[in-house]
C-alpha distance (Angstrom), angle and dihedral (degrees) to the residues before:
residue distance angle dihedral
X1 . . .
X2 3.77 . .
X3 3.81 124.3 .
X4 3.81 86.9 -127.3
X5 3.83 111.2 59.7
X6 3.84 92.7 -150.0
X7 3.82 93.5 56.7
X8 3.79 122.9 75.3
X9 3.83 118.8 -149.2
X10 3.78 102.5 -127.5
X11 3.76 135.8 108.6
X12 3.83 109.9 -90.5
X13 3.83 121.9 -167.8
X14 3.83 104.8 -167.7
X15 3.78 143.5 34.6
X16 3.82 92.1 -119.1
X17 3.81 89.9 56.6
X18 3.80 90.0 50.3
X19 3.81 90.3 54.0
X20 3.80 91.1 48.2
X21 3.79 91.0 50.6
X22 3.79 90.3 49.6
X23 3.82 93.2 47.7
X24 3.84 90.2 46.9
X25 3.77 91.5 49.3
X26 3.83 92.7 46.3
X27 3.80 91.2 55.7
X28 3.79 91.3 45.8
X29 3.80 93.7 49.3
X30 3.81 95.0 35.2
X31 3.83 93.3 -129.9
X32 3.77 145.5 100.9
X33 3.83 95.8 -131.5
X34 3.86 96.8 147.5
X35 3.83 88.7 55.1
X36 3.81 90.4 48.4
X37 3.81 90.3 49.6
X38 3.80 91.0 50.2
X39 3.81 90.1 48.4
X40 3.80 92.6 52.8
X41 3.81 91.2 45.2
X42 3.83 90.3 54.1
X43 3.81 89.8 49.1
X44 3.83 87.9 62.5
X45 3.82 92.5 43.1
X46 3.79 101.3 -96.5
X47 3.84 109.9 128.7
X48 3.84 91.7 -2.7
X49 3.80 124.0 149.5
X50 3.81 116.1 -86.4
X51 3.82 132.8 -145.0
X52 3.82 126.7 -144.8
X53 3.80 123.4 -178.0
X54 3.83 109.9 -150.5
X55 3.81 114.5 -167.4
X56 3.82 125.7 -158.6
X57 3.82 89.2 -126.1
X58 3.83 139.2 -11.3
X59 3.85 104.5 -133.3
X60 3.82 120.2 75.3
X61 3.81 143.6 163.3
X62 3.80 124.9 -129.1
X63 3.84 110.6 -83.7
X64 3.79 93.0 22.0
X65 3.83 123.3 132.8
X66 3.80 116.5 -114.3
X67 3.83 116.6 -149.9
X68 3.79 133.1 -174.5
X69 3.82 142.5 108.6
X70 3.75 138.5 -89.1
X71 3.82 107.5 -130.9
X72 3.80 113.5 -158.9
X73 3.78 116.4 -167.7
X74 3.79 115.3 -162.3
X75 3.79 120.0 -124.6
X76 3.76 130.4 -143.9
X77 3.83 94.0 -57.6
X78 3.81 137.4 31.9
X79 3.86 110.7 -89.9
X80 3.78 133.9 -170.1
X81 3.81 114.9 -124.6
X82 3.80 114.2 -137.5
X83 3.79 102.5 178.5
X84 3.80 147.2 -26.7
X85 3.80 116.7 -137.5
X86 3.79 121.6 -170.7
X87 3.81 122.8 -174.4
X88 3.80 127.7 -169.5
X89 3.77 102.1 -139.9
X90 3.84 128.2 -168.1
X91 3.79 114.9 -151.9
X92 3.82 119.8 -158.2
X93 3.84 105.1 -163.3
X94 3.82 93.4 -173.5
X95 3.80 92.1 66.2
X96 3.87 100.3 21.9
X97 3.75 96.2 -118.3
X98 3.83 135.5 141.1
X99 3.80 119.3 -160.0
X100 3.81 126.1 -172.2
X101 3.83 106.4 -131.0
X102 3.81 97.1 -176.8
X103 3.82 139.9 -22.1
X104 3.77 141.2 -152.1
X105 3.78 129.0 -163.7
X106 3.81 131.0 -162.5
X107 3.78 114.8 -161.1
X108 3.77 114.6 -152.6
X109 3.76 144.7 171.8
X110 3.78 94.2 -168.2
X111 3.82 122.9 137.8
X112 3.81 118.0 -134.8
X113 3.78 109.8 -151.4
X114 3.77 121.8 -138.1
X115 3.86 111.9 -78.5
X116 3.83 93.0 -6.5
X117 3.81 124.3 123.7
X118 3.80 124.0 -138.2
X119 3.78 129.6 179.1
X120 3.74 135.1 -147.8
X121 3.85 121.1 -164.8
X122 3.80 116.1 -113.4
X123 3.82 125.8 -152.4
X124 3.80 126.7 167.8
X125 3.80 131.0 173.1
X126 3.81 111.2 -142.4
X127 3.81 115.4 -137.3
X128 3.84 116.1 -105.5
X129 3.84 88.4 -132.0
X130 3.82 97.9 65.2
X131 3.77 116.7 127.3
X132 3.79 119.0 -132.8
X133 3.81 117.4 -93.8
X134 3.80 115.2 -99.4
X135 3.80 136.0 172.0
X136 3.82 88.3 -83.6
X137 3.84 100.5 35.9
X138 3.80 119.5 57.6
X139 3.82 134.9 165.6
X140 3.76 131.9 -144.1
X141 3.83 140.8 168.0
X142 3.77 111.4 -124.3
X143 3.80 111.9 -160.1
X144 3.78 125.1 -162.8
X145 3.84 121.4 -170.1
X146 3.84 111.9 -162.1
X147 3.85 124.1 -164.7
X148 3.78 128.0 -161.6
X149 3.85 85.0 -116.8
X150 3.77 130.4 22.3
X151 3.76 139.2 24.4
X152 3.79 123.0 -38.9
X153 3.79 123.9 -106.4
X154 3.81 119.6 -133.3
X155 3.78 137.1 -160.5
X156 3.83 133.9 -179.7
X157 3.85 127.2 -160.1
X158 3.80 123.4 -178.0
X159 3.77 120.9 -144.4
X160 3.78 131.2 -173.9
X161 3.82 121.6 -131.4
X162 3.80 115.9 -154.0
X163 3.79 126.0 -172.3
X164 3.79 118.5 -93.9
X165 3.77 91.9 -111.4
X166 3.83 96.0 52.3
X167 3.78 115.3 99.5
X168 3.84 97.3 -167.7
């Protein structure tokens, strides 16, 4: 007898057989316990949806428009997206410091289905006042995907800022 009533203690050789055992056990116990377990696991970040910001390029000039897409890949269960926040952050390595230069937020009530990928367009106008990237000063976009329930998903994408007169 297994500790979990929806799991049978026998050697199983394939994923399809595991699903059949779970479905059989669900009908015998009258519950959806594997789904509940997956839901609780996603609430603590295991099997949760993930965000990835993909930019058209990674070198920009001050004042230039940045374009790309947020790709959101669903986890093991369906989740409700609450918002996407994206900060342009300047890091100064010489005095360990991060400073948020500018931010955008996208409010949403979209559902992300299990194992499906959706995309949201991304557009960001860089400030004219940005200094060029150096060995000490770097820039990155930090993305935070928030759900109505569960842990947040994060992504980080470095970009290089060159001066307006540089052609490289």
